[in-house]
C-alpha positions in Angstrom: -26.7 11.8 51.2 -23.0 12.7 51.3 -21.3 15.7 49.9 -18.3 14.7 47.8 -15.1 16.6 47.3 -16.7 18.8 44.6 -19.9 19.4 46.5 -21.8 16.7 44.5 -24.5 14.9 46.5 -24.3 11.1 46.2 -25.3 8.0 48.1 -23.8 4.5 48.3 -25.4 1.2 49.0 -24.0 -2.4 49.2 -25.4 -4.7 46.6 -24.7 -8.4 46.1 -24.6 -9.0 42.3 -23.5 -12.6 42.3 -23.6 -15.2 45.1 -23.0 -18.9 45.5 -20.0 -20.9 46.7 -19.4 -24.4 45.4 -16.3 -25.2 47.6 -14.3 -25.6 44.4 -13.9 -22.1 42.9 -14.5 -18.5 43.9 -14.4 -15.2 42.1 -11.3 -13.1 42.9 -9.3 -10.0 41.9 -12.5 -8.1 41.1 -12.2 -4.6 39.8 -14.8 -2.1 38.8 -14.8 1.0 36.5 -17.0 3.2 34.4 -16.4 3.8 30.7 -17.2 7.5 30.0 -20.5 7.5 28.1 -20.7 3.8 28.4 -21.4 1.0 30.8 -20.0 0.2 34.2 -17.7 -2.8 34.0 -16.5 -5.3 36.5 -13.6 -7.6 35.7 -13.0 -10.8 37.7 -11.6 -14.3 37.4 -12.3 -17.6 39.0 -9.8 -19.2 41.3 -9.7 -23.0 41.7 -9.2 -23.4 45.5 -8.2 -27.1 45.5 -4.4 -27.5 45.4 -2.2 -24.8 43.8 -3.6 -21.5 42.8 -5.1 -22.0 39.4 -6.8 -19.0 37.9 -9.3 -18.9 35.0 -9.3 -16.2 32.3 -10.7 -12.8 32.9 -14.5 -12.4 32.8 -16.5 -9.2 32.7 -19.9 -8.1 33.9 -21.6 -5.0 32.5 -24.3 -2.6 33.8 -26.0 0.0 31.7 -28.3 1.2 34.5 -25.7 2.6 37.0 -25.3 -0.8 38.7 -28.9 -1.7 39.4 -28.6 -4.8 37.2 -25.6 -6.7 35.8 -25.0 -9.1 33.0 -23.8 -12.6 33.6 -20.0 -13.1 33.8 -18.6 -13.4 30.2 -15.2 -14.8 29.5 -13.1 -12.5 27.4 -11.4 -14.7 24.8 -8.3 -12.6 24.5 -7.8 -12.9 28.2 -8.6 -16.6 28.5 -6.2 -19.3 29.6 -4.4 -21.0 26.8 -2.0 -23.9 26.5 1.7 -23.4 25.6 3.2 -25.4 22.7 4.6 -27.9 25.3 1.2 -28.6 26.7 1.6 -26.6 29.9 
């Protein structure tokens, strides 16, 4: 146990919540936060590692049990890749 800045006892542990590497993509720019009164949320996106940097849209994973278990990555449609009018 550690004693935090405000005297609150806590412990930390490393947990791998997703694994697997297909030599084509990897998960990057991962961020985690806790919604007060709600779930813990991780946002991340896939990077295509062949050629130029090509990023997918933003996915999220959620945990309602303080990080013991996590949902599958879910693409957030409002933050997905989309084509411009000229096709790019």
